[in-house]
TORKOL-4160 file (C-alpha; in steps of 0.2 Angstrom, whole numbers, padded with zeros to 4 digits, m for minus):
160
<pt num="1" X="0179" Y="m0123" Z="m0337"/>
<pt num="2" X="0161" Y="m0120" Z="m0340"/>
<pt num="3" X="0150" Y="m0128" Z="m0332"/>
<pt num="4" X="0134" Y="m0134" Z="m0345"/>
<pt num="5" X="0118" Y="m0127" Z="m0340"/>
<pt num="6" X="0110" Y="m0144" Z="m0341"/>
<pt num="7" X="0125" Y="m0151" Z="m0327"/>
<pt num="8" X="0121" Y="m0134" Z="m0316"/>
<pt num="9" X="0103" Y="m0138" Z="m0317"/>
<pt num="10" X="0108" Y="m0155" Z="m0312"/>
<pt num="11" X="0120" Y="m0149" Z="m0297"/>
<pt num="12" X="0105" Y="m0140" Z="m0290"/>
<pt num="13" X="0098" Y="m0157" Z="m0287"/>
<pt num="14" X="0111" Y="m0169" Z="m0283"/>
<pt num="15" X="0124" Y="m0156" Z="m0276"/>
<pt num="16" X="0141" Y="m0162" Z="m0274"/>
<pt num="17" X="0136" Y="m0180" Z="m0277"/>
<pt num="18" X="0144" Y="m0190" Z="m0292"/>
<pt num="19" X="0137" Y="m0186" Z="m0311"/>
<pt num="20" X="0139" Y="m0199" Z="m0322"/>
<pt num="21" X="0141" Y="m0189" Z="m0340"/>
<pt num="22" X="0144" Y="m0194" Z="m0357"/>
<pt num="23" X="0159" Y="m0186" Z="m0365"/>
<pt num="24" X="0167" Y="m0187" Z="m0380"/>
<pt num="25" X="0186" Y="m0185" Z="m0387"/>
<pt num="26" X="0195" Y="m0180" Z="m0404"/>
<pt num="27" X="0213" Y="m0185" Z="m0409"/>
<pt num="28" X="0213" Y="m0173" Z="m0424"/>
<pt num="29" X="0226" Y="m0180" Z="m0438"/>
<pt num="30" X="0229" Y="m0168" Z="m0452"/>
<pt num="31" X="0237" Y="m0175" Z="m0470"/>
<pt num="32" X="0255" Y="m0174" Z="m0464"/>
<pt num="33" X="0251" Y="m0185" Z="m0448"/>
<pt num="34" X="0250" Y="m0169" Z="m0435"/>
<pt num="35" X="0239" Y="m0170" Z="m0421"/>
<pt num="36" X="0229" Y="m0154" Z="m0415"/>
<pt num="37" X="0229" Y="m0150" Z="m0396"/>
<pt num="38" X="0223" Y="m0137" Z="m0386"/>
<pt num="39" X="0230" Y="m0131" Z="m0367"/>
<pt num="40" X="0216" Y="m0130" Z="m0356"/>
<pt num="41" X="0212" Y="m0117" Z="m0344"/>
<pt num="42" X="0207" Y="m0127" Z="m0332"/>
<pt num="43" X="0222" Y="m0136" Z="m0329"/>
<pt num="44" X="0236" Y="m0126" Z="m0341"/>
<pt num="45" X="0238" Y="m0144" Z="m0349"/>
<pt num="46" X="0239" Y="m0148" Z="m0366"/>
<pt num="47" X="0225" Y="m0161" Z="m0370"/>
<pt num="48" X="0215" Y="m0169" Z="m0385"/>
<pt num="49" X="0199" Y="m0158" Z="m0388"/>
<pt num="50" X="0186" Y="m0165" Z="m0377"/>
<pt num="51" X="0168" Y="m0162" Z="m0369"/>
<pt num="52" X="0152" Y="m0165" Z="m0364"/>
<pt num="53" X="0138" Y="m0170" Z="m0374"/>
<pt num="54" X="0123" Y="m0160" Z="m0374"/>
<pt num="55" X="0107" Y="m0170" Z="m0368"/>
<pt num="56" X="0101" Y="m0181" Z="m0384"/>
<pt num="57" X="0117" Y="m0176" Z="m0395"/>
<pt num="58" X="0124" Y="m0190" Z="m0404"/>
<pt num="59" X="0143" Y="m0192" Z="m0401"/>
<pt num="60" X="0150" Y="m0189" Z="m0418"/>
<pt num="61" X="0139" Y="m0173" Z="m0419"/>
<pt num="62" X="0147" Y="m0170" Z="m0402"/>
<pt num="63" X="0163" Y="m0170" Z="m0405"/>
<pt num="64" X="0160" Y="m0161" Z="m0421"/>
<pt num="65" X="0153" Y="m0146" Z="m0411"/>
<pt num="66" X="0167" Y="m0146" Z="m0397"/>
<pt num="67" X="0182" Y="m0146" Z="m0411"/>
<pt num="68" X="0175" Y="m0131" Z="m0419"/>
<pt num="69" X="0169" Y="m0122" Z="m0402"/>
<pt num="70" X="0185" Y="m0124" Z="m0397"/>
<pt num="71" X="0198" Y="m0126" Z="m0411"/>
<pt num="72" X="0190" Y="m0115" Z="m0424"/>
<pt num="73" X="0195" Y="m0131" Z="m0436"/>
<pt num="74" X="0180" Y="m0142" Z="m0443"/>
<pt num="75" X="0182" Y="m0159" Z="m0444"/>
<pt num="76" X="0173" Y="m0176" Z="m0451"/>
<pt num="77" X="0173" Y="m0190" Z="m0438"/>
<pt num="78" X="0183" Y="m0206" Z="m0445"/>
<pt num="79" X="0181" Y="m0219" Z="m0431"/>
<pt num="80" X="0177" Y="m0223" Z="m0414"/>
<pt num="81" X="0195" Y="m0228" Z="m0408"/>
<pt num="82" X="0191" Y="m0229" Z="m0388"/>
<pt num="83" X="0176" Y="m0231" Z="m0378"/>
<pt num="84" X="0182" Y="m0232" Z="m0358"/>
<pt num="85" X="0176" Y="m0225" Z="m0343"/>
<pt num="86" X="0187" Y="m0211" Z="m0333"/>
<pt num="87" X="0189" Y="m0214" Z="m0316"/>
<pt num="88" X="0178" Y="m0204" Z="m0304"/>
<pt num="89" X="0184" Y="m0186" Z="m0300"/>
<pt num="90" X="0182" Y="m0173" Z="m0289"/>
<pt num="91" X="0182" Y="m0155" Z="m0297"/>
<pt num="92" X="0189" Y="m0141" Z="m0287"/>
<pt num="93" X="0172" Y="m0134" Z="m0281"/>
<pt num="94" X="0169" Y="m0149" Z="m0276"/>
<pt num="95" X="0159" Y="m0159" Z="m0287"/>
<pt num="96" X="0162" Y="m0176" Z="m0292"/>
<pt num="97" X="0159" Y="m0182" Z="m0308"/>
<pt num="98" X="0165" Y="m0198" Z="m0319"/>
<pt num="99" X="0164" Y="m0198" Z="m0338"/>
<pt num="100" X="0160" Y="m0211" Z="m0352"/>
<pt num="101" X="0175" Y="m0207" Z="m0366"/>
<pt num="102" X="0168" Y="m0211" Z="m0384"/>
<pt num="103" X="0185" Y="m0206" Z="m0392"/>
<pt num="104" X="0187" Y="m0202" Z="m0412"/>
<pt num="105" X="0200" Y="m0201" Z="m0423"/>
<pt num="106" X="0194" Y="m0185" Z="m0435"/>
<pt num="107" X="0201" Y="m0177" Z="m0449"/>
<pt num="108" X="0200" Y="m0156" Z="m0453"/>
<pt num="109" X="0192" Y="m0152" Z="m0467"/>
<pt num="110" X="0191" Y="m0133" Z="m0465"/>
<pt num="111" X="0194" Y="m0120" Z="m0453"/>
<pt num="112" X="0209" Y="m0111" Z="m0445"/>
<pt num="113" X="0217" Y="m0117" Z="m0428"/>
<pt num="114" X="0214" Y="m0106" Z="m0415"/>
<pt num="115" X="0208" Y="m0099" Z="m0399"/>
<pt num="116" X="0190" Y="m0099" Z="m0402"/>
<pt num="117" X="0182" Y="m0099" Z="m0384"/>
<pt num="118" X="0186" Y="m0097" Z="m0366"/>
<pt num="119" X="0192" Y="m0115" Z="m0363"/>
<pt num="120" X="0208" Y="m0114" Z="m0370"/>
<pt num="121" X="0223" Y="m0105" Z="m0367"/>
<pt num="122" X="0232" Y="m0109" Z="m0384"/>
<pt num="123" X="0228" Y="m0123" Z="m0399"/>
<pt num="124" X="0242" Y="m0130" Z="m0410"/>
<pt num="125" X="0247" Y="m0145" Z="m0421"/>
<pt num="126" X="0262" Y="m0156" Z="m0415"/>
<pt num="127" X="0270" Y="m0171" Z="m0425"/>
<pt num="128" X="0269" Y="m0186" Z="m0415"/>
<pt num="129" X="0287" Y="m0187" Z="m0413"/>
<pt num="130" X="0286" Y="m0167" Z="m0404"/>
<pt num="131" X="0270" Y="m0170" Z="m0393"/>
<pt num="132" X="0271" Y="m0158" Z="m0376"/>
<pt num="133" X="0269" Y="m0165" Z="m0359"/>
<pt num="134" X="0252" Y="m0175" Z="m0360"/>
<pt num="135" X="0244" Y="m0184" Z="m0346"/>
<pt num="136" X="0245" Y="m0205" Z="m0347"/>
<pt num="137" X="0226" Y="m0205" Z="m0353"/>
<pt num="138" X="0231" Y="m0194" Z="m0366"/>
<pt num="139" X="0244" Y="m0203" Z="m0374"/>
<pt num="140" X="0234" Y="m0219" Z="m0373"/>
<pt num="141" X="0221" Y="m0210" Z="m0383"/>
<pt num="142" X="0232" Y="m0203" Z="m0396"/>
<pt num="143" X="0240" Y="m0220" Z="m0397"/>
<pt num="144" X="0224" Y="m0231" Z="m0401"/>
<pt num="145" X="0218" Y="m0216" Z="m0414"/>
<pt num="146" X="0235" Y="m0219" Z="m0423"/>
<pt num="147" X="0237" Y="m0237" Z="m0422"/>
<pt num="148" X="0234" Y="m0245" Z="m0439"/>
<pt num="149" X="0220" Y="m0252" Z="m0433"/>
<pt num="150" X="0202" Y="m0245" Z="m0435"/>
<pt num="151" X="0195" Y="m0256" Z="m0420"/>
<pt num="152" X="0190" Y="m0250" Z="m0407"/>
<pt num="153" X="0198" Y="m0249" Z="m0389"/>
<pt num="154" X="0190" Y="m0252" Z="m0372"/>
<pt num="155" X="0190" Y="m0261" Z="m0357"/>
<pt num="156" X="0184" Y="m0278" Z="m0356"/>
<pt num="157" X="0177" Y="m0285" Z="m0340"/>
<pt num="158" X="0188" Y="m0289" Z="m0328"/>
<pt num="159" X="0201" Y="m0274" Z="m0333"/>
<pt num="160" X="0209" Y="m0281" Z="m0347"/>
């Protein structure tokens, strides 16, 4: 994945040290209940659409931007389905990051699902019963967004 300019600038100062970064994820659900996923170029895995917020960018505006940039689909965020801190990770270039993620359930309102940038090798709609292999975190985000409740899920103090 390309490194956003502001992160590259920060990396010049902090090197490979841990950076805390705000991120957003979209669980885009169409009128038939299908979910929009992309196959990421960095891992080769299918995933919900996600990205890093730009400095000062509102999370809802950021997810609208990310979904369109990566898939060509225009969305409206309906509600926040989960908020959580991902575990720290080490990128292949040794940069260390930890993401605070805000996940939105979104509905598509236009555009056509396609590979729209260099962050995806494929973009497709899947029924919940026919999802491709996904990591556990992505499954959980989808489960939260598809639940009958619009309550936001989060990790409570003490890990609950």
